[in-house]
Structures are given as structure tokens and as C-alpha cells.
C-alpha positions as CSV (number, residue, x, y, z in Angstrom):
1,M,-0.7,-29.8,-14.7
2,E,2.8,-28.5,-14.3
3,F,6.1,-30.3,-13.9
4,V,8.7,-29.8,-11.1
5,V,12.3,-30.6,-11.5
6,L,14.1,-31.3,-8.2
7,Y,17.8,-30.9,-8.3
8,R,20.2,-32.5,-5.8
9,V,23.9,-31.9,-5.6
10,R,25.7,-35.2,-6.2
11,D,27.5,-36.7,-3.2
12,G,31.1,-35.4,-3.0
13,V,30.7,-32.4,-5.2
14,D,32.3,-29.3,-3.5
15,R,30.3,-26.1,-3.3
16,S,33.2,-24.3,-5.2
17,R,32.5,-26.5,-8.3
18,I,28.8,-25.4,-8.1
19,M,29.7,-21.8,-7.9
20,E,32.2,-22.1,-10.8
21,A,29.5,-23.6,-13.0
22,F,26.8,-21.2,-11.9
23,P,27.5,-18.6,-14.6
24,R,27.0,-21.2,-17.3
25,H,23.8,-22.5,-15.6
26,K,22.5,-18.9,-15.3
27,A,23.2,-18.1,-19.0
28,Y,21.5,-21.4,-19.9
29,Y,18.3,-20.8,-18.0
30,E,18.1,-17.2,-19.2
31,D,18.4,-18.3,-22.8
32,F,16.0,-21.2,-22.3
33,R,13.3,-18.9,-20.9
34,A,13.9,-16.2,-23.5
35,A,13.4,-18.8,-26.2
36,G,9.9,-19.6,-24.7
37,G,11.1,-22.9,-23.2
38,G,8.2,-23.3,-20.7
39,L,10.3,-22.4,-17.7
40,L,7.9,-20.8,-15.2
41,A,10.1,-20.5,-12.1
42,L,13.5,-21.6,-10.9
43,G,15.4,-21.2,-7.6
44,A,17.5,-22.6,-4.8
45,F,16.4,-23.7,-1.4
46,H,17.9,-21.9,1.5
47,T,18.6,-24.7,4.0
48,P,21.7,-25.8,6.0
49,D,21.8,-28.9,3.8
50,P,23.9,-28.1,0.7
51,A,22.5,-31.1,-1.1
52,A,18.9,-29.7,-0.9
53,S,19.7,-27.8,-4.0
54,S,16.9,-26.3,-6.1
55,M,13.8,-26.8,-8.2
56,G,12.3,-25.6,-11.4
57,I,8.7,-25.4,-12.5
58,F,7.8,-26.1,-16.2
59,S,4.7,-26.0,-18.2
60,S,5.3,-29.3,-19.9
61,R,7.2,-32.5,-19.2
62,E,9.0,-32.2,-22.6
63,D,10.3,-28.7,-21.6
64,A,11.4,-30.0,-18.2
65,E,13.3,-32.9,-19.7
66,R,14.8,-30.8,-22.5
67,F,16.0,-28.3,-19.9
68,V,17.6,-30.9,-17.7
69,A,19.3,-32.5,-20.7
70,G,21.2,-29.3,-21.4
71,D,21.7,-27.8,-18.0
72,P,25.4,-27.5,-17.1
73,F,24.8,-28.6,-13.6
74,V,23.7,-31.9,-14.9
75,T,25.9,-32.2,-18.0
76,E,29.0,-31.5,-15.9
77,G,28.0,-34.2,-13.4
78,L,27.4,-31.8,-10.5
79,A,23.8,-32.5,-9.8
80,E,21.1,-35.0,-10.5
81,A,17.6,-34.1,-11.3
82,R,14.2,-35.8,-11.2
83,T,11.0,-34.6,-12.8
84,L,7.6,-34.9,-11.0
85,D,4.1,-34.3,-12.3
86,W,2.5,-31.6,-10.2
87,D,-1.3,-31.1,-9.9
88,V,-1.0,-27.5,-8.8
89,V,-4.1,-25.9,-7.2
90,H,-4.5,-22.1,-7.5
91,P,-6.6,-20.9,-4.5
92,A,-9.3,-18.5,-5.4
């Protein structure tokens, strides 16, 4: 099982605030991954809806929750996150 964190930009948050916080978010996820934090993949959705945001995939719920707890997008009140259990199937 893997764990998916879905991010959604909070209502009323301007894109410029997201872009201003992005360097801190990027440094955070790079450090998290380098420290072996269980981050498997992370990325934004490309849709016309700016609130669609992004998702991350983690190897454990604990890693996912620890990541969210320290992510500048969340700690600065720009995005909300929810964690889902994911029964991933790897086709042969």
C-alpha cells in the first residue's frame, strides 16, 4: 500500500502567494526526500482550475503525515491536504 496526499489551494489564496512560497516548499521536499522520508513522487496538476493543486505519493502514512505537518504550503495556510490509502496495482 502507498499513501497519496492531495493538496488543494485554500479558497481566496492568490497564485502570487503560492509562487512566493514555492522556493521554501521545493527546498522542503528536496530535503525530505534526501533524508529518506518515503516521498516517492510529487507534482502539480495542469488544469484550468488553480484549486486542483497537486499530489504526493508516499511509502507510509507516517511519512505522508510528517511531510504535510512541515510543508510550507500547509504551515503558511496556503493549502489544505488530505491523505488517502492507495492500493496501487502495478500491471505486469
